[in-house]
Short mmCIF file of the C-alpha atoms (twelve columns), coordinates in Angstrom:
data_MODEL
# 
_entry.id   MODEL 
# 
loop_
_atom_site.group_PDB 
_atom_site.id 
_atom_site.type_symbol 
_atom_site.label_atom_id 
_atom_site.label_alt_id 
_atom_site.label_comp_id 
_atom_site.label_asym_id 
_atom_site.label_seq_id 
_atom_site.Cartn_x 
_atom_site.Cartn_y 
_atom_site.Cartn_z 
_atom_site.pdbx_PDB_model_num 
ATOM 1   C CA . MET A 1   0.041   -0.008  -0.234  1 
ATOM 2   C CA . ASP A 2   1.227   3.524   -0.759  1 
ATOM 3   C CA . PRO A 3   1.875   5.244   2.345   1 
ATOM 4   C CA . ALA A 4   -0.504  7.944   1.438   1 
ATOM 5   C CA . ASP A 5   -3.262  5.418   1.304   1 
ATOM 6   C CA . ALA A 6   -2.669  4.435   5.008   1 
ATOM 7   C CA . ASP A 7   -5.199  7.378   5.843   1 
ATOM 8   C CA . GLY A 8   -6.500  7.962   2.330   1 
ATOM 9   C CA . PHE A 9   -10.174 8.514   1.539   1 
ATOM 10  C CA . LEU A 10  -12.623 9.144   -0.831  1 
ATOM 11  C CA . ALA A 11  -15.687 11.665  0.228   1 
ATOM 12  C CA . VAL A 12  -18.642 11.684  -2.247  1 
ATOM 13  C CA . ASP A 13  -21.822 13.947  -2.380  1 
ATOM 14  C CA . SER A 14  -24.398 12.216  -4.558  1 
ATOM 15  C CA . GLY A 15  -27.500 14.034  -5.225  1 
ATOM 16  C CA . GLY A 16  -30.093 15.381  -7.871  1 
ATOM 17  C CA . SER A 17  -27.463 17.228  -9.786  1 
ATOM 18  C CA . GLY A 18  -24.877 14.451  -10.009 1 
ATOM 19  C CA . LEU A 19  -21.771 13.223  -8.181  1 
ATOM 20  C CA . ARG A 20  -18.945 15.226  -6.569  1 
ATOM 21  C CA . VAL A 21  -15.757 13.227  -5.247  1 
ATOM 22  C CA . VAL A 22  -13.081 14.394  -3.124  1 
ATOM 23  C CA . ALA A 23  -9.910  12.345  -2.459  1 
ATOM 24  C CA . GLY A 24  -7.740  13.333  0.208   1 
ATOM 25  C CA . THR A 25  -5.826  12.047  3.472   1 
ATOM 26  C CA . ALA A 26  -6.560  12.716  7.063   1 
ATOM 27  C CA . GLY A 27  -3.090  14.301  7.327   1 
ATOM 28  C CA . ARG A 28  -3.165  16.434  4.405   1 
ATOM 29  C CA . GLY A 29  -7.004  16.910  3.920   1 
ATOM 30  C CA . ALA A 30  -8.827  17.071  0.287   1 
ATOM 31  C CA . LEU A 31  -5.991  16.967  -2.430  1 
ATOM 32  C CA . GLY A 32  -8.475  16.843  -5.494  1 
ATOM 33  C CA . MET A 33  -12.083 16.576  -6.700  1 
ATOM 34  C CA . ARG A 34  -13.944 15.369  -9.712  1 
ATOM 35  C CA . THR A 35  -17.583 16.056  -10.747 1 
ATOM 36  C CA . SER A 36  -20.137 14.503  -12.835 1 
ATOM 37  C CA . ARG A 37  -23.450 15.891  -13.674 1 
ATOM 38  C CA . GLU A 38  -25.280 12.923  -14.371 1 
ATOM 39  C CA . PRO A 39  -27.508 11.933  -11.355 1 
ATOM 40  C CA . VAL A 40  -27.386 8.352   -10.198 1 
ATOM 41  C CA . ARG A 41  -30.437 6.262   -11.303 1 
ATOM 42  C CA . THR A 42  -32.870 4.854   -9.043  1 
ATOM 43  C CA . GLY A 43  -34.648 1.579   -9.746  1 
ATOM 44  C CA . ALA A 44  -36.919 -1.108  -8.036  1 
ATOM 45  C CA . ARG A 45  -34.196 -1.397  -5.156  1 
ATOM 46  C CA . GLY A 46  -33.681 2.104   -4.782  1 
ATOM 47  C CA . ILE A 47  -30.419 4.073   -5.467  1 
ATOM 48  C CA . ASP A 48  -28.808 1.837   -8.253  1 
ATOM 49  C CA . PRO A 49  -25.376 0.655   -6.938  1 
ATOM 50  C CA . GLY A 50  -24.020 -0.500  -10.366 1 
ATOM 51  C CA . HIS A 51  -24.885 3.020   -11.809 1 
ATOM 52  C CA . PHE A 52  -23.208 4.514   -8.927  1 
ATOM 53  C CA . MET A 53  -19.870 2.309   -9.448  1 
ATOM 54  C CA . GLU A 54  -19.953 3.239   -13.245 1 
ATOM 55  C CA . GLN A 55  -19.568 6.938   -12.275 1 
ATOM 56  C CA . LEU A 56  -17.432 6.583   -9.333  1 
ATOM 57  C CA . VAL A 57  -14.626 4.346   -10.563 1 
ATOM 58  C CA . PRO A 58  -13.393 6.344   -13.239 1 
ATOM 59  C CA . MET A 59  -13.281 9.330   -11.246 1 
ATOM 60  C CA . ALA A 60  -11.481 7.371   -8.500  1 
ATOM 61  C CA . ARG A 61  -9.016  6.501   -10.812 1 
ATOM 62  C CA . ALA A 62  -8.383  9.841   -12.156 1 
ATOM 63  C CA . LEU A 63  -7.939  11.193  -8.722  1 
ATOM 64  C CA . ALA A 64  -5.559  8.384   -7.869  1 
ATOM 65  C CA . ALA A 65  -3.271  9.688   -10.700 1 
ATOM 66  C CA . GLU A 66  -3.659  13.238  -9.337  1 
ATOM 67  C CA . THR A 67  -3.307  12.688  -5.822  1 
ATOM 68  C CA . GLY A 68  -1.389  9.331   -5.419  1 
ATOM 69  C CA . VAL A 69  -4.465  7.978   -3.235  1 
ATOM 70  C CA . ARG A 70  -4.709  4.745   -5.209  1 
ATOM 71  C CA . ARG A 71  -6.201  2.627   -2.534  1 
ATOM 72  C CA . PRO A 72  -8.455  4.625   -0.211  1 
ATOM 73  C CA . ARG A 73  -8.893  2.876   3.027   1 
ATOM 74  C CA . VAL A 74  -12.120 5.069   3.863   1 
ATOM 75  C CA . VAL A 75  -15.069 5.881   1.497   1 
ATOM 76  C CA . VAL A 76  -17.838 7.978   2.618   1 
ATOM 77  C CA . VAL A 77  -20.944 8.384   0.570   1 
ATOM 78  C CA . GLY A 78  -23.552 10.832  1.406   1 
ATOM 79  C CA . ALA A 79  -26.605 10.165  -0.773  1 
ATOM 80  C CA . ALA A 80  -29.771 11.777  -1.334  1 
ATOM 81  C CA . GLY A 81  -32.900 9.386   -0.316  1 
ATOM 82  C CA . LEU A 82  -30.327 7.110   1.164   1 
ATOM 83  C CA . ALA A 83  -32.867 6.532   4.246   1 
ATOM 84  C CA . THR A 84  -35.651 5.258   2.041   1 
ATOM 85  C CA . LEU A 85  -33.885 4.273   -1.265  1 
ATOM 86  C CA . GLY A 86  -30.578 2.829   0.174   1 
ATOM 87  C CA . ASP A 87  -31.055 -0.830  0.408   1 
ATOM 88  C CA . GLY A 88  -29.267 -1.674  -2.846  1 
ATOM 89  C CA . LEU A 89  -26.286 0.468   -2.006  1 
ATOM 90  C CA . ARG A 90  -26.087 -0.906  1.834   1 
ATOM 91  C CA . ASP A 91  -26.177 -4.464  0.117   1 
ATOM 92  C CA . GLU A 92  -23.743 -3.871  -2.688  1 
ATOM 93  C CA . LEU A 93  -21.483 -0.920  -2.249  1 
ATOM 94  C CA . PRO A 94  -19.193 -2.443  0.613   1 
ATOM 95  C CA . ALA A 95  -18.214 -5.388  -1.445  1 
ATOM 96  C CA . ALA A 96  -17.889 -3.577  -4.746  1 
ATOM 97  C CA . LEU A 97  -15.602 -0.646  -3.147  1 
ATOM 98  C CA . ALA A 98  -13.385 -3.246  -1.555  1 
ATOM 99  C CA . ARG A 99  -13.235 -5.175  -5.080  1 
ATOM 100 C CA . GLU A 100 -12.477 -2.303  -6.988  1 
ATOM 101 C CA . LEU A 101 -10.536 0.351   -4.890  1 
ATOM 102 C CA . GLY A 102 -9.328  -1.753  -1.920  1 
ATOM 103 C CA . THR A 103 -11.295 0.021   0.589   1 
ATOM 104 C CA . ARG A 104 -11.475 -1.293  4.071   1 
ATOM 105 C CA . THR A 105 -14.038 0.959   5.787   1 
ATOM 106 C CA . VAL A 106 -17.223 2.160   4.005   1 
ATOM 107 C CA . ALA A 107 -19.723 4.839   5.593   1 
ATOM 108 C CA . LEU A 108 -23.105 5.649   3.758   1 
ATOM 109 C CA . ALA A 109 -24.938 8.457   4.930   1 
ATOM 110 C CA . ALA A 110 -28.236 10.440  4.220   1 
ATOM 111 C CA . ASP A 111 -27.479 13.916  2.574   1 
ATOM 112 C CA . ALA A 112 -29.111 15.306  5.441   1 
ATOM 113 C CA . VAL A 113 -26.463 13.962  7.850   1 
ATOM 114 C CA . THR A 114 -23.841 15.180  5.482   1 
ATOM 115 C CA . ALA A 115 -25.477 18.437  5.393   1 
ATOM 116 C CA . TYR A 116 -25.414 18.743  9.272   1 
ATOM 117 C CA . VAL A 117 -21.941 17.539  9.665   1 
ATOM 118 C CA . GLY A 118 -20.776 20.008  6.897   1 
ATOM 119 C CA . ALA A 119 -22.749 22.795  8.769   1 
ATOM 120 C CA . LEU A 120 -22.055 22.178  12.317  1 
ATOM 121 C CA . GLY A 121 -19.600 19.554  12.643  1 
ATOM 122 C CA . PRO A 122 -19.689 16.769  15.471  1 
ATOM 123 C CA . ARG A 123 -21.673 19.269  17.744  1 
ATOM 124 C CA . PRO A 124 -24.980 18.917  19.172  1 
ATOM 125 C CA . GLY A 125 -27.617 21.016  17.562  1 
ATOM 126 C CA . ALA A 126 -30.193 21.309  14.437  1 
ATOM 127 C CA . VAL A 127 -29.655 22.005  10.771  1 
ATOM 128 C CA . VAL A 128 -32.516 22.982  8.336   1 
ATOM 129 C CA . ALA A 129 -31.318 21.944  4.744   1 
ATOM 130 C CA . ALA A 130 -33.912 23.915  2.581   1 
ATOM 131 C CA . GLY A 131 -33.656 23.946  -1.223  1 
ATOM 132 C CA . THR A 132 -36.335 22.841  -3.611  1 
ATOM 133 C CA . GLY A 133 -37.423 20.525  -0.677  1 
ATOM 134 C CA . LEU A 134 -36.873 20.693  3.126   1 
ATOM 135 C CA . ILE A 135 -35.750 18.656  5.819   1 
ATOM 136 C CA . ALA A 136 -34.333 19.137  9.316   1 
ATOM 137 C CA . ILE A 137 -32.127 16.896  11.159  1 
ATOM 138 C CA . GLY A 138 -30.661 17.034  14.779  1 
ATOM 139 C CA . THR A 139 -28.620 15.302  17.293  1 
ATOM 140 C CA . ASP A 140 -27.565 15.262  20.772  1 
ATOM 141 C CA . LEU A 141 -24.725 12.990  19.755  1 
ATOM 142 C CA . THR A 142 -26.440 9.914   20.944  1 
ATOM 143 C CA . ARG A 143 -28.983 9.561   18.204  1 
ATOM 144 C CA . TRP A 144 -30.104 11.143  15.027  1 
ATOM 145 C CA . ARG A 145 -33.714 12.977  14.880  1 
ATOM 146 C CA . ARG A 146 -35.212 14.161  11.424  1 
ATOM 147 C CA . ALA A 147 -38.273 16.199  10.710  1 
ATOM 148 C CA . ASP A 148 -40.290 16.574  7.109   1 
ATOM 149 C CA . GLY A 149 -38.374 15.690  3.972   1 
ATOM 150 C CA . TRP A 150 -41.611 13.981  2.945   1 
ATOM 151 C CA . GLY A 151 -41.556 15.217  -0.700  1 
ATOM 152 C CA . HIS A 152 -43.577 17.936  -2.293  1 
ATOM 153 C CA . LEU A 153 -46.808 16.274  -2.269  1 
ATOM 154 C CA . LEU A 154 -46.807 15.561  1.494   1 
ATOM 155 C CA . GLY A 155 -44.316 17.800  3.061   1 
ATOM 156 C CA . ASP A 156 -41.173 19.653  2.586   1 
ATOM 157 C CA . CYS A 157 -43.079 22.476  4.171   1 
ATOM 158 C CA . GLY A 158 -41.312 25.992  3.755   1 
ATOM 159 C CA . GLY A 159 -39.145 24.666  1.108   1 
ATOM 160 C CA . GLY A 160 -38.824 26.217  -2.686  1 
ATOM 161 C CA . ALA A 161 -41.458 24.073  -4.193  1 
ATOM 162 C CA . TRP A 162 -43.906 24.840  -1.183  1 
ATOM 163 C CA . ILE A 163 -43.188 28.524  -1.594  1 
ATOM 164 C CA . GLY A 164 -43.664 28.378  -5.393  1 
ATOM 165 C CA . ARG A 165 -46.844 26.382  -5.063  1 
ATOM 166 C CA . ALA A 166 -48.226 28.807  -2.591  1 
ATOM 167 C CA . GLY A 167 -47.509 31.971  -4.759  1 
ATOM 168 C CA . LEU A 168 -49.293 29.974  -7.833  1 
ATOM 169 C CA . GLU A 169 -52.218 29.323  -5.664  1 
ATOM 170 C CA . ALA A 170 -52.603 33.049  -4.700  1 
ATOM 171 C CA . ALA A 171 -51.923 33.872  -8.467  1 
ATOM 172 C CA . LEU A 172 -54.869 31.645  -9.126  1 
ATOM 173 C CA . ARG A 173 -57.192 32.985  -6.516  1 
ATOM 174 C CA . ALA A 174 -56.638 36.394  -8.006  1 
ATOM 175 C CA . HIS A 175 -57.397 34.858  -11.496 1 
ATOM 176 C CA . ASP A 176 -60.636 33.632  -10.115 1 
ATOM 177 C CA . GLY A 177 -61.587 36.462  -8.035  1 
ATOM 178 C CA . ARG A 178 -61.498 34.571  -4.815  1 
ATOM 179 C CA . ASP A 179 -60.311 35.978  -1.485  1 
ATOM 180 C CA . GLY A 180 -56.727 35.691  -0.717  1 
ATOM 181 C CA . GLY A 181 -55.147 36.360  -4.189  1 
ATOM 182 C CA . SER A 182 -52.702 38.544  -5.445  1 
ATOM 183 C CA . ALA A 183 -52.821 40.555  -8.634  1 
ATOM 184 C CA . ARG A 184 -49.102 41.049  -8.155  1 
ATOM 185 C CA . LEU A 185 -48.386 37.288  -8.218  1 
ATOM 186 C CA . LEU A 186 -50.972 36.652  -10.930 1 
ATOM 187 C CA . ALA A 187 -48.995 39.014  -13.319 1 
ATOM 188 C CA . ARG A 188 -45.673 37.470  -12.250 1 
ATOM 189 C CA . ALA A 189 -47.047 33.890  -12.890 1 
ATOM 190 C CA . GLU A 190 -48.228 34.938  -16.424 1 
ATOM 191 C CA . GLU A 191 -45.083 36.465  -17.210 1 
ATOM 192 C CA . GLN A 192 -43.223 33.339  -16.330 1 
ATOM 193 C CA . PHE A 193 -45.618 30.603  -17.513 1 
ATOM 194 C CA . GLY A 194 -48.066 32.291  -19.810 1 
ATOM 195 C CA . PRO A 195 -51.900 32.361  -19.321 1 
ATOM 196 C CA . VAL A 196 -52.582 30.623  -16.024 1 
ATOM 197 C CA . SER A 197 -55.417 28.785  -17.392 1 
ATOM 198 C CA . GLY A 198 -52.904 26.614  -19.071 1 
ATOM 199 C CA . LEU A 199 -50.827 26.084  -15.842 1 
ATOM 200 C CA . PRO A 200 -52.509 22.723  -14.780 1 
ATOM 201 C CA . GLY A 201 -51.959 21.132  -18.103 1 
ATOM 202 C CA . ALA A 202 -48.398 22.253  -18.441 1 
ATOM 203 C CA . LEU A 203 -47.477 21.378  -14.697 1 
ATOM 204 C CA . TYR A 204 -49.192 17.940  -13.858 1 
ATOM 205 C CA . PRO A 205 -47.745 15.915  -16.195 1 
ATOM 206 C CA . ARG A 206 -44.181 17.095  -15.729 1 
ATOM 207 C CA . PRO A 207 -41.699 14.727  -13.908 1 
ATOM 208 C CA . ASP A 208 -39.875 17.438  -12.618 1 
ATOM 209 C CA . ARG A 209 -42.988 19.101  -11.000 1 
ATOM 210 C CA . PRO A 210 -40.878 20.321  -7.654  1 
ATOM 211 C CA . ALA A 211 -38.322 21.954  -9.582  1 
ATOM 212 C CA . VAL A 212 -40.824 23.773  -11.523 1 
ATOM 213 C CA . LEU A 213 -42.938 24.779  -8.654  1 
ATOM 214 C CA . ALA A 214 -39.670 26.007  -6.952  1 
ATOM 215 C CA . SER A 215 -38.635 28.142  -9.947  1 
ATOM 216 C CA . PHE A 216 -41.504 30.569  -8.859  1 
ATOM 217 C CA . ALA A 217 -40.225 30.893  -5.302  1 
ATOM 218 C CA . PRO A 218 -37.826 33.801  -6.387  1 
ATOM 219 C CA . GLN A 219 -41.142 35.745  -7.885  1 
ATOM 220 C CA . VAL A 220 -42.934 35.173  -4.547  1 
ATOM 221 C CA . ALA A 221 -39.745 36.757  -2.790  1 
ATOM 222 C CA . ALA A 222 -39.546 39.605  -5.111  1 
ATOM 223 C CA . ALA A 223 -43.218 40.289  -4.791  1 
ATOM 224 C CA . CYS A 224 -42.752 40.313  -0.979  1 
ATOM 225 C CA . ALA A 225 -39.972 42.845  -1.320  1 
ATOM 226 C CA . ASP A 226 -42.159 45.033  -3.409  1 
ATOM 227 C CA . GLY A 227 -44.480 45.183  -0.413  1 
ATOM 228 C CA . ASP A 228 -47.162 42.698  -1.516  1 
ATOM 229 C CA . PRO A 229 -49.023 41.385  1.544   1 
ATOM 230 C CA . VAL A 230 -50.156 38.181  0.251   1 
ATOM 231 C CA . ALA A 231 -46.540 37.310  -0.704  1 
ATOM 232 C CA . ALA A 232 -45.242 38.384  2.726   1 
ATOM 233 C CA . ASP A 233 -47.677 35.902  4.426   1 
ATOM 234 C CA . VAL A 234 -46.216 33.095  2.045   1 
ATOM 235 C CA . MET A 235 -42.681 33.966  3.114   1 
ATOM 236 C CA . ARG A 236 -43.604 34.235  7.076   1 
ATOM 237 C CA . ALA A 237 -45.518 30.898  6.727   1 
ATOM 238 C CA . ALA A 238 -42.340 29.305  5.002   1 
ATOM 239 C CA . ALA A 239 -40.128 30.659  7.922   1 
ATOM 240 C CA . ARG A 240 -42.542 29.452  10.385  1 
ATOM 241 C CA . HIS A 241 -42.613 25.924  8.839   1 
ATOM 242 C CA . MET A 242 -38.796 25.671  8.811   1 
ATOM 243 C CA . ALA A 243 -38.661 26.841  12.465  1 
ATOM 244 C CA . ASP A 244 -41.185 24.289  13.318  1 
ATOM 245 C CA . SER A 245 -38.747 21.632  11.893  1 
ATOM 246 C CA . ALA A 246 -35.726 22.678  13.466  1 
ATOM 247 C CA . ALA A 247 -37.439 22.703  16.892  1 
ATOM 248 C CA . ALA A 248 -38.757 19.273  16.207  1 
ATOM 249 C CA . VAL A 249 -35.225 18.120  16.124  1 
ATOM 250 C CA . CYS A 250 -33.227 20.423  18.036  1 
ATOM 251 C CA . PRO A 251 -31.840 19.063  21.536  1 
ATOM 252 C CA . GLY A 252 -33.823 20.804  24.317  1 
ATOM 253 C CA . ALA A 253 -30.593 21.092  26.666  1 
ATOM 254 C CA . GLY A 254 -27.028 21.668  26.502  1 
ATOM 255 C CA . GLU A 255 -25.248 24.157  24.185  1 
ATOM 256 C CA . ALA A 256 -27.125 23.284  21.106  1 
ATOM 257 C CA . ARG A 257 -26.419 25.318  17.894  1 
ATOM 258 C CA . VAL A 258 -28.875 25.806  14.742  1 
ATOM 259 C CA . ALA A 259 -27.944 26.555  11.379  1 
ATOM 260 C CA . VAL A 260 -29.673 26.682  7.867   1 
ATOM 261 C CA . THR A 261 -28.094 25.606  4.686   1 
ATOM 262 C CA . GLY A 262 -29.169 25.311  1.189   1 
ATOM 263 C CA . GLY A 263 -29.990 27.160  -2.042  1 
ATOM 264 C CA . LEU A 264 -33.271 28.811  -0.753  1 
ATOM 265 C CA . LEU A 265 -31.064 31.085  1.263   1 
ATOM 266 C CA . LYS A 266 -30.590 33.030  -1.799  1 
ATOM 267 C CA . LEU A 267 -34.143 34.361  -1.597  1 
ATOM 268 C CA . GLY A 268 -32.595 36.955  0.590   1 
ATOM 269 C CA . ASP A 269 -34.371 39.013  3.388   1 
ATOM 270 C CA . ALA A 270 -37.647 38.156  2.267   1 
ATOM 271 C CA . LEU A 271 -37.047 34.733  3.855   1 
ATOM 272 C CA . VAL A 272 -34.148 35.044  6.192   1 
ATOM 273 C CA . ALA A 273 -35.549 38.048  8.245   1 
ATOM 274 C CA . PRO A 274 -38.674 36.384  9.041   1 
ATOM 275 C CA . LEU A 275 -36.621 32.924  9.560   1 
ATOM 276 C CA . GLU A 276 -34.450 34.565  12.278  1 
ATOM 277 C CA . GLU A 277 -37.615 35.713  14.060  1 
ATOM 278 C CA . GLU A 278 -39.094 32.707  14.256  1 
ATOM 279 C CA . LEU A 279 -36.095 30.750  15.161  1 
ATOM 280 C CA . ALA A 280 -35.330 33.148  17.968  1 
ATOM 281 C CA . GLN A 281 -39.082 32.477  19.094  1 
ATOM 282 C CA . ARG A 282 -39.059 28.689  18.962  1 
ATOM 283 C CA . LEU A 283 -35.474 28.103  20.219  1 
ATOM 284 C CA . PRO A 284 -34.469 30.664  22.321  1 
ATOM 285 C CA . HIS A 285 -31.981 28.311  23.932  1 
ATOM 286 C CA . ALA A 286 -30.004 27.403  20.752  1 
ATOM 287 C CA . ARG A 287 -27.140 29.511  19.573  1 
ATOM 288 C CA . ARG A 288 -27.842 30.700  15.863  1 
ATOM 289 C CA . VAL A 289 -24.685 29.883  13.525  1 
ATOM 290 C CA . MET A 290 -23.523 30.344  10.024  1 
ATOM 291 C CA . ALA A 291 -23.212 26.944  8.273   1 
ATOM 292 C CA . GLU A 292 -19.575 26.211  8.179   1 
ATOM 293 C CA . GLY A 293 -19.805 24.164  4.900   1 
ATOM 294 C CA . ASP A 294 -21.874 22.110  2.599   1 
ATOM 295 C CA . PRO A 295 -22.661 18.540  2.342   1 
ATOM 296 C CA . LEU A 296 -19.423 17.687  0.489   1 
ATOM 297 C CA . ASP A 297 -17.600 19.269  3.135   1 
ATOM 298 C CA . GLY A 298 -19.609 16.821  5.443   1 
ATOM 299 C CA . SER A 299 -18.272 13.767  3.842   1 
ATOM 300 C CA . VAL A 300 -15.098 14.890  4.025   1 
ATOM 301 C CA . ARG A 301 -15.329 15.589  7.646   1 
ATOM 302 C CA . VAL A 302 -16.832 12.116  8.275   1 
ATOM 303 C CA . ALA A 303 -14.270 10.280  6.175   1 
ATOM 304 C CA . THR A 304 -11.164 12.276  8.220   1 
ATOM 305 C CA . GLY A 305 -12.910 10.999  11.480  1 
ATOM 306 C CA . LEU A 306 -13.176 7.527   10.446  1 
ATOM 307 C CA . ALA A 307 -9.481  7.489   8.959   1 
ATOM 308 C CA . THR A 308 -8.354  9.101   12.458  1 
ATOM 309 C CA . GLY A 309 -10.492 6.672   14.619  1 
ATOM 310 C CA . SER A 310 -12.160 9.905   15.863  1 
ATOM 311 C CA . LEU A 311 -15.593 10.025  14.667  1 
ATOM 312 C CA . ALA A 312 -17.856 11.028  17.189  1 
ATOM 313 C CA . LEU A 313 -21.497 10.787  15.752  1 
ATOM 314 C CA . PRO A 314 -24.179 8.452   16.247  1 
ATOM 315 C CA . GLY A 315 -24.619 5.464   14.040  1 
ATOM 316 C CA . ASP A 316 -28.009 4.655   12.470  1 
ATOM 317 C CA . LYS A 317 -28.582 1.983   9.467   1 
ATOM 318 C CA . ALA A 318 -30.773 4.608   7.731   1 
ATOM 319 C CA . MET A 319 -28.810 7.943   8.640   1 
ATOM 320 C CA . LEU A 320 -25.128 7.001   9.075   1 
ATOM 321 C CA . TRP A 321 -24.156 3.590   8.693   1 
ATOM 322 C CA . VAL A 322 -20.396 2.422   9.166   1 
ATOM 323 C CA . THR A 323 -19.150 -1.178  7.739   1 
ATOM 324 C CA . THR A 324 -16.094 -3.023  7.063   1 
ATOM 325 C CA . PRO A 325 -16.323 -5.016  4.013   1 
ATOM 326 C CA . PRO A 326 -15.196 -8.911  4.146   1 
ATOM 327 C CA . GLU A 327 -11.852 -9.603  3.014   1 
ATOM 328 C CA . SER A 328 -11.931 -10.513 -0.881  1 
# 
């Protein structure tokens, strides 16, 4: 084994936009990164381990040539949907990584966990990951707790798709002449999508409905900034939902921290200002902090902790599962 591989690792972030892979060592940190824009497929058994390996192995070999980490002892995979779609990865990935890369320790983590670790590190608290969807995760360092993350039909309350749908509902109310409508949001909806009478037919058949709905969230935030009271109510409600989820998972004692991460923060003060107020009201004992990093940073932190034997996070098969593949 190359001396650099003794504490070498691969850290992976797998999500809806593809794969990001970092190679490094515990002693020197991240040494190189590769990116694929092709998301890993899902099938009858959830996330497809074969397709995952088809993408990872060429990137790992390219990184080996660049960094010298040819047989990473630790591989950490942070994957969107792991909790409910991870059976195939758990069954097949450890042996495949041992066979192809010589890996000795594999950690499979829900992307909410890597978002948490990237934002706060191994500290007690709560993290709200807010993008198209929304999930909150918290820990007291003895167990994980999660709230929401149920998808755009059943939950993800306060996320981008939720805000966009609420804004479009207000637009349609104005179109119909019902109470609670917003003429300003109606105008913005027709500017973005065309006549709203055609919106159901254009939206319902789309396989990417959550993303389409979320694409209207910036319009809701802009209408709020322009003084539209209906849009302001939507943004306040979104902030309240986010704080509710954070409060559901945040430890009630000790020096808990709370952070918010994800692309939804790009909506600016229309969301951030009411969110700060709601978090202060719901979690007065928790210290509000800025996220230190993103989910890939979280995967790197988990990998470094495993490589050095210092990982101080609770295990959970659905959330953070660490295994040693059998000798081949």
